[in-house]
NUNUDO-372923 format. One line per field, with one value per residue (C-alpha): residue number from 1; residue in three letters; x, y, z. Coordinates in pm, 1 decimal. Example, Ala and Ser with C-alpha at 12.3 -4.5 7.8 and 13.67 -1.06 7.14 Angstrom:
k = (1/2)
r = (ALA/SER)
px = (1230.0/1367.0)
py = (-450.0/-106.0)
pz = (780.0/714.0)
This chain:
k = (1/2/3/4/5/6/7/8/9/10/11/12/13/14/15/16/17/18/19/20/21/22/23/24/25/26/27/28/29/30/31/32/33/34/35/36/37/38/39/40/41/42/43/44/45/46/47/48/49/50/51/52/53/54/55/56/57/58/59/60/61/62/63/64/65/66/67/68/69/70/71/72/73/74/75/76/77/78/79/80/81/82/83/84/85/86/87/88/89/90/91/92/93/94/95/96/97/98/99/100/101/102/103/104/105/106/107/108/109/110/111/112/113/114/115/116/117/118/119/120/121/122/123/124/125/126/127/128/129/130/131/132/133/134/135/136/137/138/139/140/141/142/143/144/145/146/147/148/149/150/151/152/153/154/155/156/157/158/159/160/161/162/163/164/165/166/167/168/169/170/171/172/173/174/175/176/177/178/179/180/181/182/183/184/185/186/187/188/189/190/191/192/193/194/195/196/197)
r = (MET/MET/SER/ASN/GLU/LEU/PRO/PHE/TRP/GLN/GLY/SER/PRO/PRO/MET/ALA/LEU/LEU/ASP/ILE/LEU/GLU/PHE/PRO/ASP/PRO/ARG/LEU/ARG/THR/ARG/ALA/VAL/PRO/ILE/THR/ILE/PHE/ASP/ALA/ALA/LEU/SER/ARG/LEU/ILE/ASP/ASP/MET/PHE/GLU/THR/MET/TYR/ALA/ALA/PRO/GLY/ILE/GLY/LEU/ALA/ALA/SER/GLN/VAL/ASP/VAL/HIS/ARG/GLN/LEU/ILE/VAL/MET/ASP/CYS/SER/ASN/ASP/ARG/SER/ASP/PRO/LEU/VAL/PHE/ILE/ASN/PRO/GLU/ILE/LEU/SER/ARG/GLU/ASN/VAL/GLY/VAL/MET/GLU/GLU/GLY/CYS/LEU/SER/VAL/PRO/GLY/ILE/PHE/ASP/GLU/VAL/GLU/ARG/ALA/GLN/ARG/VAL/ARG/VAL/ARG/ALA/LYS/ASP/ARG/ASP/GLY/LYS/ALA/PHE/GLU/CYS/GLU/LEU/ASP/GLY/ILE/ARG/ALA/VAL/CYS/LEU/GLN/HIS/GLU/MET/ASP/HIS/LEU/ASP/GLY/LYS/LEU/PHE/VAL/ASP/TYR/LEU/SER/THR/LEU/LYS/ARG/ASP/ARG/ILE/ARG/LYS/LYS/LEU/GLU/LYS/GLU/ARG/ARG/ASP/ARG/PRO/ALA/LYS/PRO/ASP/SER/ALA/GLU/VAL/SER/ALA/GLY/ALA/ALA/LEU/GLY/ARG)
px = (6249.4/5953.3/5693.9/5291.0/5263.4/5568.6/5483.0/5642.8/5663.3/5883.2/6091.6/5922.6/5871.8/5517.5/5341.4/5659.9/5665.9/5735.1/5979.0/5766.3/5947.5/5880.8/5821.6/6036.2/6202.7/6113.3/5992.5/5660.8/5635.4/5624.5/5267.9/5135.3/5077.3/4756.9/4748.5/4663.7/4799.4/4575.5/4820.9/4965.4/5220.6/5003.6/4754.4/5085.2/5159.3/4803.0/4831.1/5222.9/5072.1/4749.2/5022.5/5226.7/4942.9/4831.0/5158.8/5248.0/4982.7/4746.7/4453.9/4577.6/4845.0/4917.3/5162.4/5379.9/5453.3/5645.5/5739.5/5591.7/5391.9/5127.3/4715.7/4672.5/4553.2/4497.0/4239.4/4054.8/3921.8/3768.8/3920.3/3944.6/4064.0/3699.2/3698.4/3944.0/3891.3/4105.1/4095.2/4276.1/4254.4/4011.8/3880.9/3613.0/3303.8/3160.3/3226.3/2963.1/2992.4/3322.2/3424.0/3776.9/3921.0/4236.8/4503.8/4814.2/5002.8/5257.4/5498.5/5486.6/5526.3/5369.3/5254.8/4888.4/4694.9/4322.7/4217.4/3954.0/3824.2/3486.5/3318.5/3132.5/3259.6/3160.9/3442.1/3503.8/3798.7/3879.7/3923.6/4218.9/4065.7/4026.3/3643.5/3514.9/3285.4/3175.9/3110.6/2966.4/3231.2/3156.5/3327.4/3691.4/3654.7/3600.8/3817.6/4110.4/4052.7/4106.6/4412.8/4530.9/4430.3/4662.5/4946.0/4900.2/4891.2/5253.7/5097.9/5095.0/4882.6/5126.2/5088.6/4784.0/4970.6/5125.0/5494.2/5609.2/5454.5/5600.0/5904.4/5912.2/5823.7/6053.4/6331.0/6162.4/6118.0/6520.3/6666.7/6444.4/6578.4/6922.4/6896.4/6712.8/6934.3/6981.4/6766.1/6933.8/6906.9/6570.0/6261.4/6159.3/6155.6/6173.0/5957.5/6173.6/6472.8/6222.3/6177.1/6591.0/6579.7)
py = (6176.5/6129.9/5909.3/6015.0/5817.1/5975.6/6260.9/6576.3/6869.2/6834.9/7071.9/7431.0/7584.2/7689.6/8023.4/8014.6/8290.2/8081.2/8191.9/8239.4/8117.0/8425.2/8369.6/8251.2/7990.7/7637.4/7468.9/7667.6/7473.3/7127.5/6957.7/6853.0/6585.7/6473.3/6499.4/6115.1/6203.5/6419.4/6473.0/6705.9/6831.8/6906.3/7136.1/7308.6/7371.8/7528.1/7749.5/7877.7/7940.4/8143.4/8356.8/8330.9/8453.7/8717.5/8883.4/8894.3/9044.6/8857.0/8628.0/8317.7/8056.3/7749.8/7515.0/7488.9/7858.5/7777.2/7436.7/7223.2/7002.3/6903.5/6984.2/7255.6/7611.3/7838.5/8169.2/8437.5/8674.2/8943.2/9206.2/9132.9/8782.6/8685.9/8383.5/8177.5/7874.1/7555.5/7364.9/7006.3/6765.9/7041.8/6961.7/7172.1/7031.8/7325.2/7706.0/7935.4/8294.5/8394.3/8712.7/8933.1/9019.5/9184.6/8968.2/8942.2/8691.8/8669.3/8521.7/8766.4/9069.9/9379.7/9230.8/9287.3/9193.7/9094.8/8704.5/8542.8/8330.5/8186.1/8377.1/8102.3/7749.1/7464.1/7276.6/6923.8/6917.1/6813.1/7005.8/6979.3/6701.4/6503.0/6525.1/6608.0/6879.1/7075.7/7440.0/7733.9/8012.2/8293.1/8636.6/8693.8/8395.9/8208.5/8371.3/8335.6/7937.1/7880.7/8079.8/7906.4/7593.8/7685.6/7685.0/7328.2/7258.7/7435.9/7720.5/8110.1/8365.8/8526.0/8217.7/8360.7/8687.7/8708.9/8592.0/8976.8/9039.1/8760.1/8818.5/9163.1/9058.1/8822.3/9045.9/9335.8/9055.9/8923.9/9299.6/9393.2/9049.3/9115.1/9484.9/9375.1/9362.1/9005.8/8892.6/8850.1/8491.0/8512.5/8274.0/8270.6/7951.5/7780.3/7452.4/7269.6/7322.1/7181.8/6903.7/6837.2/7010.3)
pz = (2709.4/2928.5/2960.2/3010.6/3318.5/3514.6/3689.3/3452.2/3706.2/3987.4/4232.5/4163.0/4493.4/4550.6/4339.3/4117.6/3805.3/3486.6/3245.1/2905.6/2547.0/2322.3/1935.3/1751.4/2009.7/1812.4/2180.9/2121.9/1775.8/2004.1/2002.6/2393.3/2461.2/2693.6/3072.4/3219.1/3604.7/3832.8/4133.0/4351.2/4100.0/3790.7/4119.0/4148.0/3745.7/3791.8/4040.2/3901.9/3567.3/3721.7/3923.9/3559.4/3317.4/3623.7/3644.8/3287.6/3256.6/3012.2/3036.7/2895.0/2911.2/2758.6/2931.2/2601.7/2662.3/2952.9/2792.8/2968.8/2675.6/2790.9/2687.9/2969.6/2925.8/3213.4/3157.2/3306.6/3084.4/3344.5/3489.7/3856.0/3869.5/3928.9/3632.3/3659.1/3418.0/3333.6/3059.8/3034.7/2744.0/2544.2/2235.8/2039.5/1997.0/1754.3/1641.4/1556.3/1436.0/1277.6/1302.2/1366.7/1659.3/1795.5/1940.6/2132.6/2298.6/2568.0/2345.0/2059.4/2361.9/2205.6/1933.8/1825.0/1464.5/1404.1/1386.3/1264.2/1471.1/1580.9/1828.9/2000.7/2092.5/2281.6/2447.7/2646.6/2889.1/3211.3/3517.1/3770.7/3932.1/3595.9/3609.2/3256.8/3191.0/2902.1/2825.2/2604.4/2581.4/2352.5/2256.8/2381.3/2631.9/2302.8/2144.3/2424.0/2437.1/2032.0/2109.4/2363.4/2236.8/1898.1/2154.1/2218.5/1845.2/1827.9/1587.3/1735.2/1627.6/1388.2/1179.4/1014.8/924.7/637.4/569.0/559.7/898.1/1050.0/941.2/1057.1/1401.5/1453.7/1381.3/1570.7/1869.7/1835.4/1834.2/2234.0/2310.9/2231.7/2373.2/2676.8/2992.6/3136.8/3399.2/3740.8/3908.9/4097.3/4216.1/3883.9/3731.9/3366.8/3297.0/3147.3/3374.4/3624.2/3387.5/3390.0/2990.2)
């Protein structure tokens, strides 16, 4: 068990690729808790999450997806990695213009489906140094933030789909995981293992 007041990320080499949990892993259902310590360990985790997200490749990653159940999201919806965004302890203040957009998820690899979300949001959060800010996001950035915030609540985009679709996806991913060759030991790090889990 870990206190919010203790450092929660230790022992990782710089710029490590983290293991991303995949549906239906029950750890993805854990609700994230707020971050209270803004230190070098947090900064290293943020860098590792960006590196993992870019390598996947993806446009957003929540700490919950790498088995660190803290309220942290990294995003970059640009084509050239020029718009890295960090949201710590994010809170959506307003939502507008609900629409449908196709989504995918690094924790549900290879699966895409339409989800209804607000196309514009106003969010309050903290940056990597603990400084509070507010901003408006629209289009893909608004959708991405809402998708990642769901992860912090233990929710996945497949939860918006029918039970039948969700069961089919679960079975497909479990079969693919069984058929996948085992990973050799490498520089990849499980964030959960770094926490002593």
